[in-house]
N, C-alpha and C positions, 0 to 999 in steps of 0.2 A: 402784653403790649410793651415793646421796648421804646424807651424814651431817653432823652438827654444823650444823643449820640455825638454832638459837636460841642466841645467846651473850650473856653479860653480863660486866660488869667486876667484879672482886673481888680484893683484896689487890694483889700486883704483877702488872700485866697487860702483855703484850707483843703488840701487834697487828702481824701480819706480812703483807707484800705479797711474793708469790713470783713469780719469772719462770717461765713455762712452759717445758717441755722444748724446744719448737720455737724458743726464743729470742725469741718475740714477747712484748710487754709485756702479757700476760694476767695479771691480779693475783688471787691467791687470798688472801682475808682470813680469818683465824681468830683466835680469842681463847684465850690460854693464861694460866692462873693459876699462879704459882710460889708454892706454899705454904711455910710456915716449917718444914716437916719436912725432915730430912736424908735423903739417898739411902743408906739402910742396907740396901737390897736391890738386887741387880743383876738386870736384866731377863732375863739369860741363865739365871738360876736357875729360870725357868719350865719349862725342858726338863730331862729326865733320861734317862740312858742306857737305863733300863728301858722307855722309851716306844717303843723300836724305830723311831725316826725317824732320817733322815739330813738334816743341815742342808745346803742347797744354796747359799745365799748369805746374806750379812749386810751390811746397808747402813746408813749414817748420812746423812741428807739435811738440808741446811741451807738456809734461805731468809731473806733480810733486806732491809730497806729501808735504804739507805745515805744519807749526807748530802751526797755529792759532787754538785756542780753541773756543768752542761754544759761551762763554760769551763775547768774543771780536771779533767775526767773521767779522762783517761788517766794523768796523774801520780799522782792520788790512788788510782785503781783499782790501778795497778801496785804502789804502796806497800802497799795493803791485801792484795793477793794474796801479796806477799812475806811479810807477817806470817802469813797462813794457812799458807803452805808451810813457814815456819820452825817454826811451832807443831807441825805434823804431821811435821816432819823428813823432808820429801819431797825426792827426787832427780829428775833428768831432767824438769824442768818445762819445758813449752813453751807459748807464748802465740800467739794468732792474733787480730790486730786486724781489725775490720770497720768501716771509717770510714762506710760507708753506713748501717749500723744503729747505729753508735756503741756498740760492745760489744767486749769482750775475752773470747774463749773460752780456756780453759786445760785442760791435761791434765798430770798428774804421777803419779809412781809411786815406790814404795819397796819394801822387803822385806815391809812390813806392809800397805800400802794401794795402791789405784789410785783416782785422783781425777779427776773431770771436772766442769766447771762453766762459768759465765759471769757476768760483770758487764756490765750493759747500762743504757743511758740510755733512759728512756721520754719521748719528746717529748709524748705525750698527758698523762701524769701529772706531768711535770716533776720526775722523781726518778730516782735510780739504784737498781737492784735487783741482788741477788746470789743465785745459786742454785748449789749444788754437791751432788754425790753422792760419798760415800766408800765404796768397796767394800772391806770389811775381810777380809783373808786369814784362813784358819782357824787359823793359828798365834797369832793375837792373842786372848788369853783374855778380855780385858775390853773389849767393844765400848762399854760405857758411858763408858769413859775417852775414847774418840774424841769422843763427844757432848759431854763436859765440856770438851775442848780447844776445840772449835768454839764452844761457848757462851761460853767465856772470851774468845776472840778477838773475837767479835761484840759482847759486852757492853762491851769496852774501846772499841769504836767508838761506843758510845752509841746503838746501832741498835735498831730494832724488829725482832725476829728470833724464829725458832723452829727447833729441830732435832728430827728424828724418828729413831727406830731402827726398822728392819724386819729381821726374821729369817725367812727362808723355809726350809721343811723338807718332806720327803716321807715318807710311810709307806705301805708296800705294802698292797694290798687296799682294800676299800670299808668305810666306816663309816656306819651309819644315824644318824638324828637323835639317838636315845637315846645311842648310843656317842659321838657328837660332844659332846653335853652333858656326859657323864661325863668325857671327856678334858679339856674346857675346865675343868671343876671341879678336876681335878688340877693343871692349869697355874696357875689362879688361887690355889689353896691354897698353892702353893710360894712365891708372892710376896705372900702375905697379902692377896689382893684379893677383893673381894665383887662378884658379878655385878650389873650395873645393868640390862642389857637384853640379850635375844638374839632372833634371828630366823632364819628358814630360807626362802629364796626361791631354791632352786638352790644357794646357798652358805650354809652355817651360819656365822653371825657372832655374836659375843658381845662385849660391852663390860663392863669392870670398873673398879673403883677400889681403889687401895691407898694407905694413908697413908704407906707407906714409899717411895713414888716421888714425886719432887718436882713435875715438870711436870704440870699438870692442865688439861683442857679442860672447860668447862661446856656442857652441851647439855640443853635442856628442863629447866633448873633442877637438873640432876644433874651430879655430878663424875665425870669419866672420865679414866683415864690408862693404860689398857691395852686392847688389842683383839686378838681372835683370829678368824681366818677359816679355814674348812675346806671344800674342794671336791673332788669326785671327778673325776679325769682318767681317763676310760674307756679311751682309747687306750693309756695306760701302766699301767692297773690300779693306781692309787695315789691316796692322798689328798694333796692339796697344802695345806700348812698355813702360814699367815702369822701372825706375832706382831708387833704394832706398839706403840710407846711414844712419845708418849701415844696416838696412833692410827695406823692404817695409812694412809699418805698417798698411796697410789696405788690404781688400780682393781684389783678382784679378782673 
């Protein structure tokens, strides 16, 4: 499902160019508004033990356009990656250079995270781009803190950037459209969000907006900063639930 087709500038805007997972320089541009509200709600508050769900994974994804030019790509990229790794307190960091593509792939791990990503030079766009995914272990209670760490590192670079949170969960059994809508209502209420739009085309998807969450995307002249999708996995007889902040940044 394609979303966020109409965007405009407002307040503090960060336009992001993201490297695709295949490491090709395919650029995804989105517009994010950082409003002057504070983050006094954590996105994880959207779920509750009474929901009967099991969280399967939690990820923070970051994309950024960096200022490094081709002639100093490697030293600047290595310095930047060291700053990311120090901020996340990562161990066992490994780098893999690809001179043909002019990129550095990296993997790292700690007791709390597993991280993979790439910094790459785009000959076509004449820019350097960064993309990483942080898989957050279940013992880390505040996934929003990971997002803030990455935001801080990227902001210090003076980059155009965006970070996303995605939490995937599962719930046994099937839910019809009415049950999906009721469940999303509970999720939105916990983070003081109002529904902006919902749709059902094999996958029930709802977008909402909460003043208590900072990063906000504008779409069709409406503010959005939380998204929920629910789909039924017939083979496993369970509902697959995804929660995204400010949106779900992958297919579902």
